[in-house]
Gaussian input, Z-matrix of N, CA and C with variables (Angstrom, degrees):
# hf/3-21g

backbone

0 1
 N
 C     1     B1
 C     2     B2     1     A1
 N     3     B3     2     A2     1     D1
 C     4     B4     3     A3     2     D2
 C     5     B5     4     A4     3     D3
 N     6     B6     5     A5     4     D4
 C     7     B7     6     A6     5     D5
 C     8     B8     7     A7     6     D6
 N     9     B9     8     A8     7     D7
 C    10    B10     9     A9     8     D8
 C    11    B11    10    A10     9     D9
 N    12    B12    11    A11    10    D10
 C    13    B13    12    A12    11    D11
 C    14    B14    13    A13    12    D12
 N    15    B15    14    A14    13    D13
 C    16    B16    15    A15    14    D14
 C    17    B17    16    A16    15    D15
 N    18    B18    17    A17    16    D16
 C    19    B19    18    A18    17    D17
 C    20    B20    19    A19    18    D18
 N    21    B21    20    A20    19    D19
 C    22    B22    21    A21    20    D20
 C    23    B23    22    A22    21    D21
 N    24    B24    23    A23    22    D22
 C    25    B25    24    A24    23    D23
 C    26    B26    25    A25    24    D24
 N    27    B27    26    A26    25    D25
 C    28    B28    27    A27    26    D26
 C    29    B29    28    A28    27    D27
 N    30    B30    29    A29    28    D28
 C    31    B31    30    A30    29    D29
 C    32    B32    31    A31    30    D30
 N    33    B33    32    A32    31    D31
 C    34    B34    33    A33    32    D32
 C    35    B35    34    A34    33    D33
 N    36    B36    35    A35    34    D34
 C    37    B37    36    A36    35    D35
 C    38    B38    37    A37    36    D36
 N    39    B39    38    A38    37    D37
 C    40    B40    39    A39    38    D38
 C    41    B41    40    A40    39    D39
 N    42    B42    41    A41    40    D40
 C    43    B43    42    A42    41    D41
 C    44    B44    43    A43    42    D42
 N    45    B45    44    A44    43    D43
 C    46    B46    45    A45    44    D44
 C    47    B47    46    A46    45    D45
 N    48    B48    47    A47    46    D46
 C    49    B49    48    A48    47    D47
 C    50    B50    49    A49    48    D48
 N    51    B51    50    A50    49    D49
 C    52    B52    51    A51    50    D50
 C    53    B53    52    A52    51    D51
 N    54    B54    53    A53    52    D52
 C    55    B55    54    A54    53    D53
 C    56    B56    55    A55    54    D54
 N    57    B57    56    A56    55    D55
 C    58    B58    57    A57    56    D56
 C    59    B59    58    A58    57    D57
 N    60    B60    59    A59    58    D58
 C    61    B61    60    A60    59    D59
 C    62    B62    61    A61    60    D60
 N    63    B63    62    A62    61    D61
 C    64    B64    63    A63    62    D62
 C    65    B65    64    A64    63    D63
 N    66    B66    65    A65    64    D64
 C    67    B67    66    A66    65    D65
 C    68    B68    67    A67    66    D66
 N    69    B69    68    A68    67    D67
 C    70    B70    69    A69    68    D68
 C    71    B71    70    A70    69    D69
 N    72    B72    71    A71    70    D70
 C    73    B73    72    A72    71    D71
 C    74    B74    73    A73    72    D72
 N    75    B75    74    A74    73    D73
 C    76    B76    75    A75    74    D74
 C    77    B77    76    A76    75    D75
 N    78    B78    77    A77    76    D76
 C    79    B79    78    A78    77    D77
 C    80    B80    79    A79    78    D78
 N    81    B81    80    A80    79    D79
 C    82    B82    81    A81    80    D80
 C    83    B83    82    A82    81    D81
 N    84    B84    83    A83    82    D82
 C    85    B85    84    A84    83    D83
 C    86    B86    85    A85    84    D84
 N    87    B87    86    A86    85    D85
 C    88    B88    87    A87    86    D86
 C    89    B89    88    A88    87    D87
 N    90    B90    89    A89    88    D88
 C    91    B91    90    A90    89    D89
 C    92    B92    91    A91    90    D90
 N    93    B93    92    A92    91    D91
 C    94    B94    93    A93    92    D92
 C    95    B95    94    A94    93    D93
 N    96    B96    95    A95    94    D94
 C    97    B97    96    A96    95    D95
 C    98    B98    97    A97    96    D96
 N    99    B99    98    A98    97    D97
 C   100   B100    99    A99    98    D98
 C   101   B101   100   A100    99    D99
 N   102   B102   101   A101   100   D100
 C   103   B103   102   A102   101   D101
 C   104   B104   103   A103   102   D102
 N   105   B105   104   A104   103   D103
 C   106   B106   105   A105   104   D104
 C   107   B107   106   A106   105   D105
 N   108   B108   107   A107   106   D106
 C   109   B109   108   A108   107   D107
 C   110   B110   109   A109   108   D108
 N   111   B111   110   A110   109   D109
 C   112   B112   111   A111   110   D110
 C   113   B113   112   A112   111   D111
 N   114   B114   113   A113   112   D112
 C   115   B115   114   A114   113   D113
 C   116   B116   115   A115   114   D114
 N   117   B117   116   A116   115   D115
 C   118   B118   117   A117   116   D116
 C   119   B119   118   A118   117   D117
 N   120   B120   119   A119   118   D118
 C   121   B121   120   A120   119   D119
 C   122   B122   121   A121   120   D120
 N   123   B123   122   A122   121   D121
 C   124   B124   123   A123   122   D122
 C   125   B125   124   A124   123   D123
 N   126   B126   125   A125   124   D124
 C   127   B127   126   A126   125   D125
 C   128   B128   127   A127   126   D126
 N   129   B129   128   A128   127   D127
 C   130   B130   129   A129   128   D128
 C   131   B131   130   A130   129   D129
 N   132   B132   131   A131   130   D130
 C   133   B133   132   A132   131   D131
 C   134   B134   133   A133   132   D132
 N   135   B135   134   A134   133   D133
 C   136   B136   135   A135   134   D134
 C   137   B137   136   A136   135   D135
 N   138   B138   137   A137   136   D136
 C   139   B139   138   A138   137   D137
 C   140   B140   139   A139   138   D138
 N   141   B141   140   A140   139   D139
 C   142   B142   141   A141   140   D140
 C   143   B143   142   A142   141   D141
 N   144   B144   143   A143   142   D142
 C   145   B145   144   A144   143   D143
 C   146   B146   145   A145   144   D144
 N   147   B147   146   A146   145   D145
 C   148   B148   147   A147   146   D146
 C   149   B149   148   A148   147   D147
 N   150   B150   149   A149   148   D148
 C   151   B151   150   A150   149   D149
 C   152   B152   151   A151   150   D150
 N   153   B153   152   A152   151   D151
 C   154   B154   153   A153   152   D152
 C   155   B155   154   A154   153   D153
 N   156   B156   155   A155   154   D154
 C   157   B157   156   A156   155   D155
 C   158   B158   157   A157   156   D156
 N   159   B159   158   A158   157   D157
 C   160   B160   159   A159   158   D158
 C   161   B161   160   A160   159   D159
 N   162   B162   161   A161   160   D160
 C   163   B163   162   A162   161   D161
 C   164   B164   163   A163   162   D162
 N   165   B165   164   A164   163   D163
 C   166   B166   165   A165   164   D164
 C   167   B167   166   A166   165   D165
 N   168   B168   167   A167   166   D166
 C   169   B169   168   A168   167   D167
 C   170   B170   169   A169   168   D168
 N   171   B171   170   A170   169   D169
 C   172   B172   171   A171   170   D170
 C   173   B173   172   A172   171   D171
 N   174   B174   173   A173   172   D172
 C   175   B175   174   A174   173   D173
 C   176   B176   175   A175   174   D174
 N   177   B177   176   A176   175   D175
 C   178   B178   177   A177   176   D176
 C   179   B179   178   A178   177   D177
 N   180   B180   179   A179   178   D178
 C   181   B181   180   A180   179   D179
 C   182   B182   181   A181   180   D180
 N   183   B183   182   A182   181   D181
 C   184   B184   183   A183   182   D182
 C   185   B185   184   A184   183   D183
 N   186   B186   185   A185   184   D184
 C   187   B187   186   A186   185   D185
 C   188   B188   187   A187   186   D186
 N   189   B189   188   A188   187   D187
 C   190   B190   189   A189   188   D188
 C   191   B191   190   A190   189   D189
 N   192   B192   191   A191   190   D190
 C   193   B193   192   A192   191   D191
 C   194   B194   193   A193   192   D192
 N   195   B195   194   A194   193   D193
 C   196   B196   195   A195   194   D194
 C   197   B197   196   A196   195   D195
 N   198   B198   197   A197   196   D196
 C   199   B199   198   A198   197   D197
 C   200   B200   199   A199   198   D198
 N   201   B201   200   A200   199   D199
 C   202   B202   201   A201   200   D200
 C   203   B203   202   A202   201   D201
 N   204   B204   203   A203   202   D202
 C   205   B205   204   A204   203   D203
 C   206   B206   205   A205   204   D204
 N   207   B207   206   A206   205   D205
 C   208   B208   207   A207   206   D206
 C   209   B209   208   A208   207   D207
 N   210   B210   209   A209   208   D208
 C   211   B211   210   A210   209   D209
 C   212   B212   211   A211   210   D210
 N   213   B213   212   A212   211   D211
 C   214   B214   213   A213   212   D212
 C   215   B215   214   A214   213   D213
 N   216   B216   215   A215   214   D214
 C   217   B217   216   A216   215   D215
 C   218   B218   217   A217   216   D216
 N   219   B219   218   A218   217   D217
 C   220   B220   219   A219   218   D218
 C   221   B221   220   A220   219   D219
 N   222   B222   221   A221   220   D220
 C   223   B223   222   A222   221   D221
 C   224   B224   223   A223   222   D222

   B1=1.4460
   B2=1.5556
   B3=1.3303
   B4=1.4211
   B5=1.5667
   B6=1.3685
   B7=1.4221
   B8=1.5755
   B9=1.3185
   B10=1.4593
   B11=1.5226
   B12=1.2676
   B13=1.4764
   B14=1.5409
   B15=1.3099
   B16=1.5151
   B17=1.5773
   B18=1.2870
   B19=1.4498
   B20=1.5247
   B21=1.3552
   B22=1.4979
   B23=1.4645
   B24=1.3601
   B25=1.4750
   B26=1.4674
   B27=1.3248
   B28=1.4874
   B29=1.5667
   B30=1.2978
   B31=1.5384
   B32=1.5217
   B33=1.3111
   B34=1.4803
   B35=1.5074
   B36=1.3651
   B37=1.4049
   B38=1.5327
   B39=1.2770
   B40=1.4050
   B41=1.5624
   B42=1.2672
   B43=1.5294
   B44=1.5019
   B45=1.3701
   B46=1.4572
   B47=1.5193
   B48=1.3026
   B49=1.4614
   B50=1.5064
   B51=1.3430
   B52=1.4955
   B53=1.4706
   B54=1.3570
   B55=1.4541
   B56=1.5497
   B57=1.3120
   B58=1.4367
   B59=1.5033
   B60=1.2680
   B61=1.5018
   B62=1.4893
   B63=1.3318
   B64=1.5159
   B65=1.5143
   B66=1.3485
   B67=1.4600
   B68=1.5376
   B69=1.3054
   B70=1.4850
   B71=1.5286
   B72=1.3532
   B73=1.4734
   B74=1.5400
   B75=1.3631
   B76=1.5064
   B77=1.5484
   B78=1.3250
   B79=1.4337
   B80=1.5599
   B81=1.3402
   B82=1.4601
   B83=1.5019
   B84=1.2400
   B85=1.4677
   B86=1.5726
   B87=1.3530
   B88=1.4760
   B89=1.4924
   B90=1.2929
   B91=1.4615
   B92=1.5872
   B93=1.2968
   B94=1.4431
   B95=1.5139
   B96=1.3738
   B97=1.4321
   B98=1.5444
   B99=1.2968
   B100=1.4017
   B101=1.5130
   B102=1.2900
   B103=1.4281
   B104=1.5472
   B105=1.2875
   B106=1.4750
   B107=1.5515
   B108=1.2271
   B109=1.5007
   B110=1.5320
   B111=1.3445
   B112=1.4270
   B113=1.5910
   B114=1.3739
   B115=1.4630
   B116=1.5231
   B117=1.3323
   B118=1.4759
   B119=1.5302
   B120=1.3003
   B121=1.4856
   B122=1.5499
   B123=1.3454
   B124=1.5164
   B125=1.5951
   B126=1.3079
   B127=1.4769
   B128=1.5915
   B129=1.3586
   B130=1.5382
   B131=1.5096
   B132=1.2816
   B133=1.4794
   B134=1.5170
   B135=1.2859
   B136=1.4788
   B137=1.5066
   B138=1.3406
   B139=1.4465
   B140=1.5148
   B141=1.2868
   B142=1.4737
   B143=1.5362
   B144=1.3703
   B145=1.3969
   B146=1.5661
   B147=1.2471
   B148=1.5206
   B149=1.4896
   B150=1.3785
   B151=1.4738
   B152=1.5346
   B153=1.3477
   B154=1.4680
   B155=1.4965
   B156=1.3405
   B157=1.4539
   B158=1.5128
   B159=1.3415
   B160=1.4353
   B161=1.4883
   B162=1.3061
   B163=1.4500
   B164=1.4760
   B165=1.3188
   B166=1.4516
   B167=1.5489
   B168=1.2623
   B169=1.4239
   B170=1.5416
   B171=1.3382
   B172=1.4510
   B173=1.5399
   B174=1.2961
   B175=1.4791
   B176=1.4880
   B177=1.3348
   B178=1.4731
   B179=1.5352
   B180=1.2682
   B181=1.5342
   B182=1.5297
   B183=1.3821
   B184=1.4399
   B185=1.4882
   B186=1.3290
   B187=1.5061
   B188=1.5831
   B189=1.3505
   B190=1.3997
   B191=1.5138
   B192=1.3021
   B193=1.4881
   B194=1.5009
   B195=1.3581
   B196=1.4760
   B197=1.5099
   B198=1.3240
   B199=1.5063
   B200=1.5408
   B201=1.3390
   B202=1.4522
   B203=1.5252
   B204=1.2855
   B205=1.4370
   B206=1.5200
   B207=1.3116
   B208=1.4441
   B209=1.5303
   B210=1.3843
   B211=1.4885
   B212=1.5112
   B213=1.3567
   B214=1.4298
   B215=1.4881
   B216=1.2867
   B217=1.4996
   B218=1.5081
   B219=1.3321
   B220=1.4465
   B221=1.5117
   B222=1.3204
   B223=1.4922
   B224=1.4578
   A1=107.51
   A2=115.93
   A3=120.44
   A4=111.58
   A5=114.38
   A6=118.56
   A7=112.41
   A8=116.06
   A9=119.14
   A10=112.87
   A11=116.09
   A12=119.10
   A13=110.44
   A14=116.95
   A15=122.09
   A16=109.49
   A17=115.15
   A18=118.25
   A19=111.42
   A20=114.50
   A21=117.44
   A22=112.19
   A23=115.43
   A24=119.03
   A25=113.95
   A26=113.15
   A27=118.42
   A28=110.62
   A29=114.14
   A30=118.15
   A31=109.52
   A32=114.28
   A33=120.09
   A34=114.19
   A35=117.84
   A36=121.65
   A37=113.82
   A38=122.57
   A39=125.57
   A40=110.71
   A41=118.27
   A42=121.56
   A43=112.85
   A44=114.04
   A45=115.69
   A46=112.85
   A47=118.39
   A48=124.25
   A49=107.34
   A50=116.20
   A51=120.16
   A52=112.92
   A53=118.45
   A54=125.40
   A55=108.87
   A56=116.62
   A57=121.17
   A58=110.27
   A59=119.74
   A60=123.37
   A61=112.39
   A62=115.14
   A63=119.05
   A64=111.19
   A65=117.04
   A66=119.69
   A67=109.01
   A68=118.91
   A69=119.95
   A70=111.23
   A71=114.80
   A72=119.03
   A73=108.10
   A74=116.09
   A75=117.65
   A76=110.88
   A77=113.63
   A78=119.20
   A79=111.85
   A80=113.73
   A81=117.70
   A82=114.54
   A83=117.80
   A84=122.62
   A85=109.33
   A86=116.22
   A87=117.91
   A88=115.44
   A89=115.16
   A90=119.85
   A91=108.38
   A92=116.11
   A93=118.37
   A94=113.38
   A95=115.89
   A96=122.07
   A97=106.05
   A98=120.94
   A99=123.29
   A100=113.01
   A101=116.51
   A102=121.68
   A103=111.46
   A104=114.02
   A105=118.54
   A106=110.88
   A107=118.06
   A108=121.07
   A109=107.40
   A110=113.44
   A111=119.36
   A112=112.50
   A113=114.38
   A114=119.26
   A115=105.17
   A116=116.32
   A117=120.89
   A118=107.35
   A119=114.01
   A120=120.70
   A121=106.95
   A122=114.05
   A123=114.72
   A124=110.48
   A125=114.08
   A126=118.54
   A127=110.46
   A128=110.51
   A129=111.60
   A130=108.95
   A131=121.35
   A132=123.04
   A133=110.97
   A134=118.12
   A135=123.21
   A136=109.93
   A137=116.73
   A138=115.98
   A139=114.85
   A140=116.65
   A141=122.67
   A142=110.47
   A143=114.62
   A144=117.90
   A145=110.79
   A146=116.53
   A147=124.67
   A148=109.30
   A149=116.58
   A150=122.98
   A151=110.68
   A152=117.27
   A153=121.40
   A154=109.84
   A155=116.92
   A156=118.56
   A157=115.61
   A158=115.92
   A159=119.78
   A160=112.67
   A161=117.43
   A162=122.21
   A163=111.08
   A164=118.72
   A165=122.10
   A166=113.48
   A167=115.76
   A168=120.28
   A169=111.99
   A170=116.45
   A171=123.69
   A172=108.96
   A173=116.06
   A174=118.77
   A175=112.93
   A176=116.36
   A177=120.73
   A178=109.80
   A179=114.79
   A180=117.38
   A181=111.42
   A182=118.58
   A183=120.81
   A184=112.84
   A185=115.75
   A186=121.56
   A187=109.24
   A188=116.44
   A189=117.88
   A190=114.90
   A191=114.52
   A192=117.24
   A193=109.77
   A194=118.92
   A195=122.28
   A196=112.81
   A197=114.65
   A198=119.04
   A199=110.19
   A200=117.08
   A201=119.00
   A202=109.28
   A203=119.41
   A204=122.76
   A205=110.64
   A206=120.26
   A207=125.95
   A208=109.64
   A209=113.25
   A210=117.38
   A211=111.06
   A212=115.52
   A213=117.69
   A214=113.54
   A215=116.94
   A216=120.91
   A217=111.92
   A218=118.14
   A219=123.73
   A220=111.78
   A221=114.69
   A222=119.51
   A223=112.22
   D1=136.58
   D2=-177.63
   D3=-73.47
   D4=160.96
   D5=179.83
   D6=-57.78
   D7=-40.44
   D8=177.06
   D9=-64.18
   D10=-39.34
   D11=179.13
   D12=-67.79
   D13=-37.85
   D14=174.10
   D15=-64.56
   D16=-41.26
   D17=-178.91
   D18=-65.12
   D19=-41.34
   D20=178.69
   D21=-65.58
   D22=-36.69
   D23=177.69
   D24=-65.82
   D25=-40.87
   D26=179.24
   D27=-69.05
   D28=-35.30
   D29=177.33
   D30=-61.49
   D31=-39.46
   D32=-176.62
   D33=-77.09
   D34=-32.89
   D35=-167.40
   D36=-116.98
   D37=-21.63
   D38=-171.67
   D39=-107.77
   D40=107.78
   D41=-176.17
   D42=-58.15
   D43=-47.55
   D44=-177.19
   D45=-62.98
   D46=-39.86
   D47=179.55
   D48=-62.47
   D49=-47.67
   D50=179.98
   D51=-58.84
   D52=-40.69
   D53=-179.66
   D54=-64.48
   D55=-47.08
   D56=178.35
   D57=-62.31
   D58=-46.31
   D59=176.92
   D60=-57.16
   D61=-46.91
   D62=178.55
   D63=-60.75
   D64=-43.56
   D65=-179.59
   D66=-67.90
   D67=-36.74
   D68=177.91
   D69=-62.38
   D70=-39.80
   D71=-178.71
   D72=-68.52
   D73=-36.49
   D74=-179.99
   D75=-65.82
   D76=-38.01
   D77=178.78
   D78=-66.50
   D79=-37.21
   D80=172.51
   D81=-63.14
   D82=-39.97
   D83=178.57
   D84=-65.87
   D85=-46.92
   D86=175.98
   D87=-61.56
   D88=-34.94
   D89=179.74
   D90=-69.84
   D91=-45.12
   D92=179.68
   D93=-59.86
   D94=-37.84
   D95=-178.39
   D96=-72.59
   D97=-35.69
   D98=-177.66
   D99=-70.42
   D100=-47.94
   D101=-176.30
   D102=-79.32
   D103=-10.82
   D104=177.86
   D105=-81.47
   D106=-6.39
   D107=177.14
   D108=-71.69
   D109=148.53
   D110=-177.70
   D111=-67.67
   D112=-32.97
   D113=-178.64
   D114=-136.78
   D115=136.56
   D116=177.48
   D117=-110.14
   D118=134.58
   D119=175.86
   D120=-82.92
   D121=168.01
   D122=178.48
   D123=-59.84
   D124=-34.05
   D125=178.06
   D126=-64.27
   D127=-39.18
   D128=179.76
   D129=-69.02
   D130=-38.73
   D131=175.68
   D132=-57.59
   D133=-46.67
   D134=177.74
   D135=-61.58
   D136=-42.71
   D137=178.80
   D138=-68.46
   D139=-36.22
   D140=173.42
   D141=-57.66
   D142=-45.38
   D143=-177.65
   D144=-66.95
   D145=-40.37
   D146=176.31
   D147=-56.17
   D148=-52.76
   D149=-178.93
   D150=-59.74
   D151=-43.40
   D152=-179.97
   D153=-60.60
   D154=-47.27
   D155=179.40
   D156=-63.59
   D157=-36.78
   D158=176.60
   D159=-70.90
   D160=-36.81
   D161=175.62
   D162=-63.96
   D163=-40.95
   D164=175.50
   D165=-63.91
   D166=-40.63
   D167=175.69
   D168=-59.71
   D169=-44.27
   D170=177.60
   D171=-61.52
   D172=-45.48
   D173=-179.97
   D174=-63.74
   D175=-37.99
   D176=176.89
   D177=-62.03
   D178=-45.44
   D179=-179.09
   D180=-66.05
   D181=-39.43
   D182=173.40
   D183=-59.43
   D184=-44.83
   D185=178.89
   D186=-60.31
   D187=-42.16
   D188=174.82
   D189=-57.47
   D190=-43.65
   D191=179.74
   D192=-66.62
   D193=-40.74
   D194=175.81
   D195=-56.79
   D196=-46.05
   D197=178.29
   D198=-62.38
   D199=-46.22
   D200=-177.20
   D201=-64.11
   D202=-41.35
   D203=178.80
   D204=-64.94
   D205=-37.39
   D206=179.32
   D207=-64.70
   D208=-42.00
   D209=179.05
   D210=-64.11
   D211=-44.20
   D212=178.04
   D213=-60.66
   D214=-36.59
   D215=-179.87
   D216=-67.29
   D217=-28.90
   D218=179.52
   D219=-73.45
   D220=-33.18
   D221=-176.27
   D222=-76.67

């Protein structure tokens, strides 16, 4: 099963994965809105950094779930 197929399956069946994915997408939208501004204040820069770190943590957790799911499928 391809990574995309596993991801789609998890999105449909795994509540935690879906929640993480939705939050990751929300962070992406916030970040796009923030960096789309013509000028960023120091607070905006700090907020963008915070969002990027949180988004990365979400992605790491989703990847962990994907790997775990793939290992279970192999067994």
